[in-house]
C-alpha positions as CSV (number, residue, x, y, z in Angstrom):
1,R,2.6,-4.3,7.3
2,S,0.9,-4.4,10.5
3,A,-0.8,-7.1,12.5
4,M,-4.0,-7.6,14.4
5,L,-2.2,-8.5,17.6
6,V,-4.8,-7.7,20.3
7,R,-8.4,-8.9,20.4
8,R,-11.0,-7.5,22.6
9,P,-11.7,-10.0,25.4
10,R,-15.5,-10.1,25.0
11,R,-17.0,-11.7,21.9
12,T,-20.4,-10.3,21.1
13,A,-23.1,-11.8,18.9
14,R,-22.5,-9.0,16.4
15,A,-18.8,-9.8,16.2
16,S,-19.7,-13.5,15.5
17,A,-22.1,-12.5,12.7
18,I,-19.4,-10.2,11.2
19,E,-16.8,-13.0,11.2
20,D,-19.3,-15.4,9.5
21,V,-19.9,-12.9,6.8
22,F,-16.1,-12.2,6.6
23,R,-15.3,-15.9,6.1
24,A,-18.1,-16.4,3.5
25,R,-16.8,-13.4,1.6
26,C,-13.2,-14.8,1.7
27,A,-14.6,-18.0,0.1
28,R,-16.4,-16.1,-2.6
29,F,-13.2,-14.0,-3.4
30,A,-11.2,-17.2,-3.7
31,D,-13.6,-18.6,-6.3
32,A,-13.4,-15.2,-8.2
33,A,-9.6,-15.2,-8.0
34,R,-9.3,-18.6,-9.6
35,G,-11.4,-17.3,-12.5
36,G,-9.0,-14.4,-13.0
37,E,-11.7,-11.9,-12.5
38,A,-11.3,-8.2,-13.1
39,S,-14.0,-5.6,-13.7
40,T,-14.6,-1.9,-14.1
41,S,-17.1,0.6,-12.9
42,G,-17.8,4.2,-13.8
43,K,-18.0,5.4,-17.5
44,M,-15.9,3.1,-19.7
45,P,-15.4,4.2,-23.3
46,E,-15.4,1.5,-26.0
47,K,-11.7,1.9,-26.6
48,D,-10.2,3.3,-23.5
49,G,-6.5,3.1,-24.4
50,V,-5.4,2.7,-20.8
51,V,-7.5,0.0,-19.1
52,D,-6.8,-3.6,-20.2
53,V,-9.1,-5.9,-18.2
54,E,-9.2,-8.6,-20.9
55,G,-5.4,-8.7,-21.0
56,A,-5.3,-9.2,-17.2
57,K,-7.8,-12.0,-17.5
58,A,-5.7,-13.7,-20.2
59,R,-2.6,-13.5,-18.1
60,A,-4.5,-15.0,-15.1
61,R,-5.7,-17.9,-17.3
62,A,-2.2,-18.5,-18.6
63,R,-0.8,-18.5,-15.1
64,A,-3.5,-21.0,-13.9
65,E,-2.6,-23.2,-16.9
66,M,1.1,-23.1,-15.9
67,L,0.3,-24.0,-12.3
68,K,-1.3,-27.2,-13.4
69,D,2.3,-28.5,-13.2
70,E,2.4,-29.7,-9.6
71,E,6.2,-29.2,-9.2
72,L,6.0,-25.6,-10.4
73,A,2.9,-25.0,-8.3
74,S,4.6,-26.2,-5.2
75,K,7.5,-23.8,-5.8
76,V,5.1,-20.9,-6.3
77,R,3.2,-21.8,-3.1
78,A,6.5,-21.9,-1.2
79,M,7.1,-18.2,-2.1
80,M,3.7,-17.0,-1.1
81,V,3.6,-14.9,2.1
82,F,0.1,-13.3,2.0
83,D,-3.4,-14.6,1.6
84,R,-4.7,-12.2,-1.1
85,D,-8.3,-13.2,-0.5
86,V,-8.0,-12.0,3.1
87,V,-6.2,-8.8,2.0
88,R,-9.2,-8.1,-0.2
89,A,-11.7,-8.9,2.6
90,H,-9.7,-6.6,4.9
91,R,-10.1,-3.8,2.4
92,D,-13.8,-4.4,2.2
93,R,-14.0,-4.0,6.0
94,A,-11.9,-0.9,5.9
95,A,-14.2,0.7,3.3
96,Y,-17.1,0.1,5.6
97,L,-15.3,1.4,8.7
98,Q,-14.1,4.5,6.8
99,N,-17.6,5.2,5.6
100,E,-18.9,4.9,9.2
101,A,-16.2,7.4,10.3
102,L,-17.3,9.8,7.7
103,K,-20.9,9.6,9.0
104,R,-19.7,10.5,12.5
105,R,-17.3,13.3,11.3
106,P,-18.3,14.4,7.8
107,E,-16.0,17.5,8.0
108,R,-12.8,15.3,8.3
109,A,-10.9,12.9,6.1
110,P,-12.0,9.2,6.5
111,D,-8.6,8.4,8.1
112,G,-6.2,11.1,9.3
113,L,-3.0,9.1,9.0
114,L,-3.8,7.9,5.5
115,D,-4.6,11.5,4.5
116,E,-1.4,12.8,5.9
117,L,0.8,10.1,4.2
118,A,-1.0,10.9,0.9
119,R,-0.2,14.5,1.4
120,R,3.5,13.8,2.0
121,L,3.7,11.5,-1.0
122,L,2.1,13.9,-3.4
123,D,4.4,16.7,-2.0
124,R,7.1,14.9,-4.0
125,L,5.0,15.1,-7.1
126,F,4.6,18.9,-6.7
127,D,8.4,19.2,-6.8
128,I,8.4,18.0,-10.4
129,K,7.9,20.8,-12.9
130,R,5.9,19.0,-15.5
131,G,2.4,17.7,-16.1
132,F,0.9,14.3,-15.6
133,K,-2.3,13.9,-17.6
134,R,-3.0,10.2,-17.2
135,V,-2.5,8.8,-13.7
136,V,-3.0,5.3,-12.2
137,V,-3.7,5.2,-8.4
138,L,-2.9,1.8,-7.0
139,G,-4.7,0.6,-3.8
140,G,-3.8,1.7,-0.3
141,A,-4.9,5.3,0.4
142,S,-6.6,5.6,-3.0
143,E,-9.4,7.8,-1.7
144,A,-7.0,10.4,-0.2
145,I,-4.7,10.3,-3.3
146,T,-7.6,10.7,-5.8
147,R,-9.2,13.5,-3.8
148,R,-6.0,15.4,-3.4
149,L,-5.0,15.0,-7.1
150,L,-8.3,16.6,-8.0
151,A,-8.1,19.4,-5.4
152,E,-4.5,20.3,-5.8
153,R,-3.5,19.9,-9.5
154,D,-4.5,21.5,-12.8
155,D,-2.9,19.0,-15.2
156,V,-4.7,15.7,-14.6
157,E,-7.1,14.6,-17.3
158,K,-7.7,11.0,-16.5
159,I,-7.3,9.0,-13.2
160,V,-7.6,5.2,-13.1
161,V,-8.2,3.8,-9.6
162,V,-7.2,0.2,-9.3
163,D,-8.0,-1.8,-6.2
164,L,-8.4,-5.4,-5.2
165,S,-11.7,-4.6,-3.3
166,Q,-14.8,-3.6,-5.1
167,D,-16.3,-2.2,-1.9
168,M,-13.3,0.1,-1.6
169,L,-13.7,1.3,-5.2
170,N,-17.4,2.0,-4.5
171,F,-16.5,4.0,-1.4
172,V,-13.9,6.0,-3.4
173,E,-16.4,6.6,-6.2
174,R,-19.0,7.9,-3.7
175,R,-16.5,10.2,-2.2
176,I,-15.3,11.6,-5.5
177,G,-18.7,12.1,-6.9
178,A,-20.4,11.5,-10.3
179,E,-18.8,14.5,-12.0
180,P,-15.3,15.0,-10.7
181,R,-13.5,18.2,-11.4
182,R,-10.0,19.3,-10.8
183,R,-8.9,22.6,-9.1
184,D,-9.4,24.8,-12.1
185,G,-12.9,23.5,-12.7
186,A,-12.1,21.3,-15.7
187,P,-13.8,17.9,-15.8
188,V,-11.6,14.8,-15.1
189,E,-12.4,11.3,-16.3
190,V,-12.1,8.9,-13.3
191,L,-12.3,5.1,-13.9
192,Y,-12.6,2.5,-11.2
193,V,-11.1,-0.9,-12.0
194,Q,-11.2,-4.0,-9.7
195,G,-7.8,-5.7,-10.3
196,D,-4.8,-7.2,-8.6
197,E,-1.6,-5.2,-8.2
198,E,0.3,-8.4,-9.1
199,N,-1.6,-8.5,-12.5
200,L,-2.2,-4.9,-13.3
201,P,-5.1,-4.4,-15.8
202,I,-3.4,-1.4,-17.5
203,Q,-2.0,-1.4,-21.0
204,E,1.7,-0.9,-21.5
205,N,3.1,2.5,-22.4
206,S,-0.2,4.2,-21.6
207,V,0.0,6.4,-18.5
208,D,2.2,9.3,-17.3
209,A,2.4,8.3,-13.6
210,V,1.7,5.4,-11.3
211,I,1.1,6.4,-7.7
212,S,0.7,3.9,-4.9
213,C,0.3,5.1,-1.3
214,L,0.6,2.0,1.0
215,G,-0.8,-0.2,-1.8
216,L,2.2,-2.6,-2.5
217,H,3.4,-4.0,0.8
218,W,0.7,-6.7,0.8
219,V,1.6,-8.3,-2.6
220,N,3.5,-11.6,-2.8
221,D,5.6,-10.7,-5.8
222,L,6.6,-7.1,-5.1
223,P,9.4,-7.0,-7.9
224,G,6.8,-8.3,-10.3
225,A,4.1,-5.8,-9.3
226,M,6.6,-2.9,-9.6
227,S,7.7,-4.2,-13.0
228,R,4.1,-4.3,-14.2
229,A,3.6,-0.8,-13.0
230,A,6.8,0.4,-14.7
231,A,5.6,-1.3,-18.0
232,A,2.4,0.7,-17.9
233,L,4.4,4.0,-17.9
234,V,5.2,5.9,-21.1
235,P,8.9,6.6,-21.6
236,D,10.0,9.2,-19.0
237,G,6.9,8.3,-16.9
238,L,7.0,8.5,-13.1
239,F,6.6,5.7,-10.6
240,L,5.9,7.1,-7.1
241,S,5.2,4.9,-4.1
242,C,5.4,4.6,-0.4
243,I,5.2,1.5,1.8
244,F,5.6,0.6,5.5
245,G,9.1,-0.1,6.5
246,G,10.7,-2.6,8.9
247,N,10.5,-0.4,12.0
248,T,6.7,0.0,11.7
249,L,4.8,-0.9,14.9
250,Q,8.0,-1.9,16.7
251,E,6.3,-1.3,20.0
252,L,3.5,-3.7,19.2
253,R,6.0,-6.4,18.1
254,V,7.8,-6.2,21.4
255,A,4.6,-6.2,23.5
256,C,3.3,-9.3,21.7
257,A,6.6,-11.1,21.8
258,L,6.9,-10.6,25.5
259,A,3.3,-11.7,26.2
260,E,3.5,-14.8,24.0
261,T,6.8,-15.8,25.5
262,E,5.4,-15.5,29.0
263,H,2.0,-17.2,28.4
264,E,2.7,-19.6,25.6
265,G,6.5,-20.3,25.8
266,G,7.3,-19.0,22.3
267,V,6.6,-16.4,19.6
268,S,4.4,-16.7,16.6
269,P,4.5,-14.6,13.4
270,R,2.2,-11.8,14.4
271,V,3.8,-9.2,12.1
272,S,4.3,-9.4,8.4
273,P,7.8,-9.2,6.8
274,L,8.6,-5.6,5.8
275,A,11.0,-4.1,3.4
276,H,14.0,-2.0,4.5
277,V,15.7,1.0,3.0
278,R,18.4,-1.1,1.4
279,D,15.8,-3.2,-0.4
280,C,14.0,-0.3,-2.1
281,G,16.9,0.6,-4.4
282,S,17.2,-3.0,-5.5
283,L,13.4,-3.1,-6.2
284,L,13.5,0.0,-8.3
285,G,16.5,-1.4,-10.3
286,R,14.8,-4.8,-10.8
287,A,11.8,-2.9,-12.2
288,N,14.1,-1.2,-14.7
289,L,13.4,2.2,-13.3
290,T,16.1,4.9,-13.7
291,L,17.1,7.9,-11.5
292,P,16.0,6.0,-8.4
293,A,15.4,7.9,-5.1
294,V,14.6,6.5,-1.7
295,D,13.9,8.3,1.5
296,V,12.4,7.6,4.9
297,D,9.9,9.2,7.2
298,I,9.1,8.3,10.8
299,V,5.6,9.1,12.0
300,T,4.6,8.6,15.7
301,V,0.9,8.4,16.4
302,G,-0.7,8.5,19.9
303,Y,-3.7,6.3,20.9
304,A,-5.9,6.3,24.0
305,S,-5.2,2.6,24.4
306,P,-3.7,-0.4,22.6
307,D,-7.2,-1.5,21.6
308,E,-7.7,1.9,19.8
309,L,-4.5,1.2,17.9
310,V,-5.9,-2.2,16.7
311,E,-9.2,-0.6,15.7
312,H,-7.2,1.9,13.6
313,L,-5.3,-0.8,11.9
314,R,-8.5,-2.5,10.9
315,A,-9.9,0.8,9.5
316,M,-6.7,1.1,7.4
317,A,-6.9,-2.5,6.2
318,E,-3.5,-3.1,7.8
319,T,-4.4,-6.2,9.9
320,N,-2.4,-9.4,9.5
321,S,-3.0,-11.3,6.2
322,G,0.0,-13.7,6.3
323,L,-0.6,-17.3,5.3
324,M,1.2,-18.4,8.5
325,R,-0.8,-16.2,10.8
326,R,-2.5,-17.6,13.9
327,H,-6.3,-17.1,13.6
328,L,-7.0,-16.8,17.3
329,L,-5.2,-15.1,20.1
330,P,-5.8,-16.5,23.6
331,R,-7.6,-14.1,25.9
332,A,-4.9,-14.2,28.5
333,T,-2.2,-13.5,26.0
334,A,-4.2,-10.6,24.5
335,R,-4.6,-9.0,27.9
336,A,-1.0,-9.5,28.7
337,A,0.1,-7.9,25.4
338,S,-2.1,-4.9,26.0
339,A,-0.7,-4.5,29.5
340,M,2.9,-4.8,28.3
341,Y,2.3,-2.2,25.6
342,S,0.8,0.3,28.1
343,Q,3.5,-0.3,30.6
344,K,6.5,-0.1,28.2
345,F,5.4,2.4,25.6
346,P,3.2,5.1,27.3
347,A,2.5,8.2,25.3
348,P,4.5,11.1,26.9
349,D,2.5,14.0,28.5
350,A,-0.8,12.3,27.7
351,P,-3.7,13.1,30.0
352,D,-5.0,9.5,29.8
353,P,-2.8,7.2,31.9
354,G,-3.5,4.3,29.5
355,A,-2.4,6.2,26.3
356,V,0.3,4.7,24.1
357,E,2.2,5.7,21.0
358,A,2.9,3.7,17.8
359,T,5.7,4.2,15.3
360,F,5.1,4.0,11.5
361,E,8.2,4.0,9.3
362,I,7.4,5.1,5.7
363,L,9.7,4.3,2.8
364,Y,9.2,6.5,-0.3
365,M,10.3,5.2,-3.7
366,T,10.7,7.3,-6.9
367,G,11.8,6.0,-10.3
368,W,11.4,6.9,-14.0
369,R,10.7,4.8,-17.1
370,P,13.9,5.0,-19.2
371,H,14.1,7.7,-21.8
372,S,16.9,9.1,-24.0
373,S,16.5,12.6,-22.5
374,Q,17.5,11.5,-19.0
375,Q,20.9,12.2,-17.6
376,T,23.2,9.1,-17.5
377,A,26.5,8.3,-15.9
378,K,29.6,8.4,-18.0
379,Q,31.5,5.3,-19.0
380,R,34.1,4.1,-16.5
381,G,37.6,5.4,-17.3
382,T,36.4,8.5,-19.3
383,A,37.1,11.0,-16.5
384,T,39.6,13.7,-17.3
385,V,40.1,15.0,-13.8
386,S,41.6,13.0,-10.9
387,L,39.8,13.2,-7.6
388,S,43.2,13.4,-5.9
389,D,44.2,16.4,-8.0
390,L,40.8,18.0,-7.1
391,Q,41.5,17.4,-3.4
392,K,45.0,19.0,-3.7
393,H,43.4,22.0,-5.5
394,L,40.8,22.4,-2.7
395,D,43.5,22.1,0.0
396,G,45.5,24.8,-1.8
397,D,42.5,27.1,-1.8
398,A,42.0,26.6,1.9
């Protein structure tokens, strides 16, 4: 999770208008969320067999009924970290910014970093020698994942794209086109469903794979969201995900902490809490996924200035959505943070003297829905060979 840590010092009339629209949209989303809304776009058959919007609405209503208990509601509020309405609004803004980027450079992907991380995540899918006919794509880099699934695989028959933002779904739908086809030319059914990762509108035991590229690190109940995704899988179905790790944007954290300490006498929560490698195995286990695998990737990206980094975070929908965030950053602190960043973390060998670099730590998680065909560990005490005997045997061979 990243944070919008630097603001441009000059506030234009256009920026004021955008913020007014942004706040109004947040209020509208809050009203919709209280109603448990979920919707679909694209061609929806009468009995789909995968999408379950009505079930998601029923769960949302049941949750709202439970939270009428003030004691329970206070406990739930205490565990909330992110403002999901703001997360949705950030994804709306990202859809607009990525669409604008396409207008300027139609020959390129909307976002180079998201496209590269989608490629790396799907590279793990290509290592598995089996087909995945029905796939759910969860939030995050949904455009890059969907586009690459169609361009690089011959086994996909149905893709369901689930996102909190209707604007982002519309953007993905425009990019994919009205008649999507996979690599071998066969038509693929693609459905676009507006829904919450914490209340997945997908039927249980209905899909072969759930893929989420940077779509889960903004949820309040990550174990619950992963459990819902696991429940949607058929037995021996695949859960494949990547999220930002704890070392992401460490340079920006340091620069902001130093600037705030110098100008305001303390540090505020500018960066969201992030998972670490040790957490990922526990999350897969709590979701009842077997054969868990976790690995880490470090990606370093260069920017012409700290301001360009912030603009990129906005385009990826990775700006701060924490409930405890400060809404305004004083101009002097923003300037100091930018100067600190440029001074302490310059990009090596960059022609621009103000260029900086940013670190993104990517945590990849792979797990499978339990099935009788999967290999399992033997019961404790059933071993017939002692490891000490094995070591003696190896020493004797040496």
